[in-house]
N, C-alpha and C positions, 0 to 999 in steps of 0.2 A: 029758594027751594032747599029744603034740607036733605042731605044725602043719607041713605040708610047705612047704618054701621056695617064694617066688614065682619061678617059672621065666621068667615073661613081663615082668619088670621092665624090662629094656633097651627092650623094645617100647614100654611106657609113656612112657619117657623120650623116645623119638623122637616120639610123639604130642604131648608137650607142646612139643617143639621145632618140630613142624610147625605146631602152633597159634600159637605165638609168631611163627613166620615169616608166618603168615597175617595175624595182627594188625599185624605191622610193614608188611607190603604194603598192608593196608586203610588203615592210618594214612598211608602214602606217596600211596596214591591219593585219599584224603581231603584231603590237603595239596596234592596237584597240582589237586584240583577247586577248592580255596580259591584257589590262586594264579591258576588259568587265571580263575575267575570274577573276581577282583580285577583281573586283567589286562584281560580283556574289558570290565569295567565302567568302568576308567580309560580304556581306548581309545574306549569309547562317549561317555563324558564328554567327552573331548577333541574328538571328532568334533562333539558337539553344541555345543560352545563355538565351533568353527569355523563351523558353520552360522550360530549366532546372530550372531556377530560379522561374519560377511559379509553377513548380511541388513540388520543395522544400518547397515554403513558404506555399503551400497549404497543403502538408504533415504535416507541424508542427501544423495545426490547425484540424488534422484529430482525431476524438474521437469516442467513441462508440455510439454518437448521432449524428453523422455528417449526414446532407441531401444532397443530389445531388445539389439542388439549391443553398444552403449556400456554398458548395464547388466551384461551378461555379463562385460565385460572388468573393470569395477570390482569385481564380486563375485569374480571369479577372483583379482585383486590382492590383495584383502583376505583370501581364503582362504589363499594362499600365504604372506602376511605372518604368518598364525598357525598355519603348519607343515603345510598340507595339500599333498599331492604329487600330487593327481589333477587331473583337468580338469571343471570343472563344466559346460562345454559338451556333454561327452561322456556318453551314456546309461549307466547309470541316474541319473546326476547331472542336475540341473535347476536353471535359475534362470528364473522367470516373472514377468511383470508382470500386475496385476490389480486387484481391489478386495475389501475386506472387507465382509462383510454379518453382522448378528447376527440370527440365527434361532432363536427360543425362548430366548434368552438365551446362546447359544452363537455365538462368532465362526466364520465360515467364509470361507475364501479362495476366489475365482472367478478363473480365468486368463482375463481378457478383453482383455489387451493395455493397459488403462488404467494410469494411474500412481498409484493410491491406495495400493497396497502391493507388495511384492517377495516372492516365495516363493524359498527355497534348500533344495535337497535334495543332501546330500553323503553319499557311500558310500565305504566303504574295506574292502577284504578283507583278513582276518587269519587266521592258523592258529587252527584250532579249539582246538587243544591244543598247549602247549609241546612235549610229547614225542610223544602220538599224532599231532597234527598234522605235526609235523616228520618223523615215521617215515613216515606214509602219505599226506602231503600233503593232508589233509584242511583245508579251510578254511570261514570263515563270514563274510558279508557283512554289516557294520555299516551303518546308515543313520540320518541325522539329518535332521530337518526344521525349518524356521524361518521365520517370515512377520513382516515388520516394517512398521509402517505408514510412509507417506512421511513423511520428517522432513527436508527441506532448510532451511537458514537462510532466514528470513523477515524481510521489511522492510515497513513501512508508510510511505507517504509520499504527499504531495500536491503538486500543481502550484500554487502560489498559496495554499496552505492559511494558516489565521491563526495567528498568534503571540501573543505577550505584550507586543508593543510597540505596540498600538494607542494612537493618540493621540486627543485629545478631538475634534478636527476629524473624524477617521475615525469615531469613535462617532457622531456626527451623522449621517454618511452612512449607517452600517450601520443605525441606527434607521430612517432613510427606506427603505433597501433591504428590511430584513426586514418592517417594517410595511407596505410596498407589496405584497410578496410573499405575505405571509400573511394580508393583509385587515384588519389593525387597528392602532391608533396603539402606537409603542412609544417609551420613553424612558428608557433605561438609560444610565449614564454609563460613561466609558472605564475606571474601575477595575473595574466589574461585567464589561465585556467581556474584560478582561484576566485575570480571575479565571476565566472560561469557558473562555478560550482555554488557560490552564494546567491545566484539568481533563482528566483522562485517564479514559478508560471503555474497557472491552474487550468483545469478544463474550461473553465469559463472563458479564461483568456485565449486559449487556443480556439475555441468554438467562435469567439468574437471575430477572429481574423480568417476563419475559413469560409471559403464560398461555396463548400459543397455539402455542408451539414446543417441541419437545423435544431437538433438536440445532441446531448452528450451520447446518447447511445449510437445516434448515426454517425457521429464524429469518431467513435472507437471503432466502428465498422466500415469506415470509408477506406476504400483501397488507394494508397497513395504510393509514389516512388519515394525512395530514401530521401532524394534531395527536396522533394516537396515537404516531406515531413520536418526535416531539418529547417528549411525555410519557414515553416509554420511556427516553430520554436522560437527562432530569431524574430519574427514579425510580433509574436505575442510578448516576448520580453520588451521589445522597443515600444510597445503601446502601454503596457501597463505600468510604466514608469518607475519599475522597482529597480532594473539593472542599472549599473553605470555604464558610461559611453564605451570604456574599454571592453566591457564583457559583451555589449552588443556588437561593436566591431568584430570581436572574436567569433561570436555566434553567425554572423554574417558571412566571414571568411570561411568558416566550416561548411555552410550550407552552399557558398558559391563554388568551392573546389571540388564537390562531389561530382564524379564522373560515372559513377555506376548507375544504372537505371534499374533498381531491384524494387519490386513491388512489395509492400507490407502494410499492416494496419497498426494504428496506434494502440489497438486492444492487444497486439502481439507484444508489445514493449510494456504496457501497463495493464495489469489484471485488476479489473473493477468488479468485485463480487457483492457489492452492495445490491439489494434487490431493485432499488430505484436509482439508475446510473446518474440522473440529474441530481440526486442528493450529494454526489461527490464533486459537484462543479468547482466548489470554492476551496477544495483542499490544495494546498501548496505542494508543488513537486519540484524536484532538483533537476534544472535545465540540464546539466552536465551528465547526469544519470541517464537523463532520457535520450541524450545524443549517443552516448557510448553504447547503451542497450540497443537502441536502433541500428547502429554501425554494426554491431556483432550479429544481430539477427540477419541484416542485409548481406554480411559477408559469408554466411554459412560456413562450411568446413574448410575454406581456403587457408592455407598457412600463410602467415606473416612473417617476412624476414625483418629483423630488427638489428640495427648497428650496435656493437658491443666495443667500447673504449676500453680493451684490455692491451695494456702496453708491456708485452714480453718480447724480447729481442729475438728469440729463437721460434716464436710462433709463426708457423708458415701459413695456417689458414685456420679460420674460425667462422662458424655458420650457426647462428641463432635463429630457430623456427618456433614460431608460437601459433598454435591452431586452437580455436575456440570451438570445441566439440559440440557443446551445448551452450546456447545463449542464456544470459540471466533474464530475470523478469522482476519489475517492480510490482508493487501490490497496493490496492486501497480498498478498504472495506471494514466490515464490523468484525468484532470478536466473535468466536465460535464456540466458546466453552469447551466442553467435551470433545466435540466434534468440529475440527478446525475448518474454517471456510476461507479465510483470507492467508494466503501464503506467499511469500516471495522466494526466488531461488538465486543461486549464485551462478556465474558462469562455470562450466567443466572446461578445463584448459589441458592442453598438453604443450609442454615446453621442451625443446631439444637443443642442446648445444653441443655441436660437434667440433672437435680440436684435433689438429696434427701439429706435433712440435718436434722439430728436428735439433738434436743438440749436436753441434758440429764435432765431427770425428768420434763421436760416442754412442749415441742412442737416438731412439725414435720412440714418440708416444703417439699412440693411436686410442683416442677415447671419445665417448659422447655421453654426456650427462642429461638424462631424461627425467622430467618432473611431470606427474600427472596427478590432478586433484579432481576427484568426482564431484558431482553436483550437490551442492548442500542447499538446505531450505530453512526457512524461518516462518512459524505459525503465530498469528495473533490470538493470544489466549484470553486476555480481559482488558478492558478500559475502566478504570473507576476514577471519580472525581470527588474533591471535596471543596472547601472554601478556598484554599489557597495552593491546591496542588492536584494535578493529575497524574494516576498511576497507570503506565502501560506495561503490561506483561507479555512478552513473546518468548516462544520456545524455539531453540535453535538446534539445528541437526546439522553438523558440518560434514562435508564429503570426505570420503576415504582418501587419503593420499598414498602415492608411491613414488619412490626414487629409485633408478636403475643407472648403472654404470656399464657400458659396453663398448665396443669399438664403433667406428664411423659406420660401417655397414650394418650394425646391429645384429651380427650373427653369433658373436662370441663376446667374451669379457674384453674390458679395456686391456690392453697389452703394451709392455715395454720391450722392444726388441733393439738389438744391434743394428748398425747401419748394414751390416750384411744380411738382416732380416733374420737372425738368430733370436728366439725368444728368451727373455730373461725373466719376466713375470707377468702374471694376469693381476688384475686389480678389481676388486669389487668393493661395495660400500657395506659398512656395518653400522646401518642406522635402522633398528627396528622402529616400525610404526604401528602403533596399536590403533585398532578402530576407535573413531572419537565418540564419545558419548554425548547424547541430547543434554542440552543445557537451558536453564529458564534464566532469562534476564528481564530485570526490573527497571524500568525508567521512571523515576520521578521528576516530573516537569512542574517547576513552579509557574504560578499565573503572573502576568499575561503569558500564555503559551508561545505566542509569536517572538517574544523576547528571549526566549531560552531553548529554541528549536532551529536547527536540528541537533540532536544528540546521539552520540555513537557509542557502542560498546564492543568489546572484543571477546568471542569465545575462545578459551585458553587452547593452546596448542601443545602437543607433546613434546615438540622440539624447541619450543619458546618461541621468540619473535624473529630469530636471526638463523639464516641458513649459513651465512658467513661463517658465523662461529661454529656451527655444527660440521660443516664441510673442511673446516681448517685445522680440526683436531687430528692429531697423529693416529689415534685408535679409531678414526672413522674409516680409514682403509683397511680392506681385508685383503691380503697379498698372498698369492700363491707363487712360490719361487719356482721357476723352471729351468734355472741354470745357477749353480753356485759358483761358477768361474769369476763373476763380477759382483760379488755381494757388496763391494763397497760402492762400486759405482751405482747399483741398484738403490742402496740405502740413500746415497746423495741425491739422486733423482727425486725419490719419492718425497724427501724431507725439504728440499730446496725448490722443487719444481711442481710436482703433482699437487701435494696438499695447499700450496699457495694458489695454484691456479684454480683449484675447485673452490677455494675461498673467495677468490677474485670473481669468479662465475657468480656465486651466491651474492656478493656485494654489488656487481655492476648490474646484473640483469634478475635473478631470482627473487631476491628480497624486494627490491622496489616494484617489480612487476606484480607480484603476488599482493603486496601491501596496496598498490594501486588498485587492484581489482577487489580488494577486501578479501582475500583469501589467505588463510594460514594452512600449513601441513597439519591437518587435525583441527584446524579451527576457522573462524571467519568473523568479519565485522558485520554488525547490524547498525544500520542509520534509521532512526526514526525523524522523518521530514516534517510532519504536521499531524495534528490531531484536531478534528471538528467534534464537537459535541452536541449541537443542536443545529438544525434548520431554522431559518428565519419563520416560514409559515408552513408547519407540516399539515395543517387541517386543510383538506382539499374540498370536503363537501360538508 
């Protein structure tokens, strides 16, 4: 039996063509979807990169004096440099200042106007589809958010902080100072002190050996006794592997001989002004500067008696008292530009050397030399870096100094009398001191930084670097003759005894003591200990 021909064959061929067309259309739509998805993903990724880079760049300019307007300008410029064509100041874009908190292990940004972190939100409108969006004007708004912790360049420095150039004479004075302030005898040599001065510890090192704090901010605000703080420094130096054995032994000796139980905080010793205290965790600190500053704070205004090795046969008594009326403070933080926010200060000291000299069968000298240096300060102006060098600019304002010559009681001028107590002459000082002028000091530090720090500079003094020379000059003394009967004796006493005695006090006590504390009469030393230019991971969210 023959089959009838397929009369509908042409229609089946049309159905196949239609199905093929639908498949091609579907493939085209899928291709468009893939292309659009890829395009949107790439644009979203680029926008996220803009937000990230803008937040990171802005965070590097956050300081304690940052304003909202200045921050927006910095963020906008960074966004433009990375290809953004919008305005971050215009809604729904945002640039906000605030802080970062960790709640149940999750970081959260709070916009409270503080400078601990910066939040950037960037948006961009793009066609929802290359074809459909182009035909019907449909758009989609992409948005990206980023939060970066405050990350300005940081420097740590001290005014009069200790360096590795301590002399044997200064080590004797430092033993007396630290022993007097901590309440026990101390007998470390100059080599040990140099090793301690060369020892660097960080806040991270101190935090690692502290059992009472979980963050740098908590560490700075934890109440400690002076012995606990010194032991913390010794333990940190022992564990970080930087200090030599002699320096570690010296640190442990200082910590163990402390008998005063005076409470204080590490934040009293070190002023951390960076908005995020954790950012300062890895900046190097001078171990000897921490110890001496802490001891001065713990000692308060108690006078310290220092031994003086002055060999004058007719000297019947000599008493040297040193009082730290205001303690120094180290500093770590960012530059402040025109409004400084990171500042260190010197100690304000008062030294008094009282002397009674009997010249057998001839005369008696009653004098007390007093030196007082007001607190000076130094402020971090700027930190700039290039390929091979970092430049740090610090403004120095030395404290005003005064010298005074009186009798032991402090009630009248120094006096020379006969053994029968008849006055021969009153003695004053002719050393005019001008108020010191602020000075700008520039530290140019070659890279790598760790190989070229610390660096010290000295703000110039009106009297130069030596009180010994100034006090030993004949025209330094201002003499009021009270009796003309023994002018020969008087001139002989002044030239052969009084002038050399004052010069010896300058050589044995005042010059090394002031140099030890980094103080000059009208000047001061500034030591730059470390610079940190970037955090490892500033981006937080």
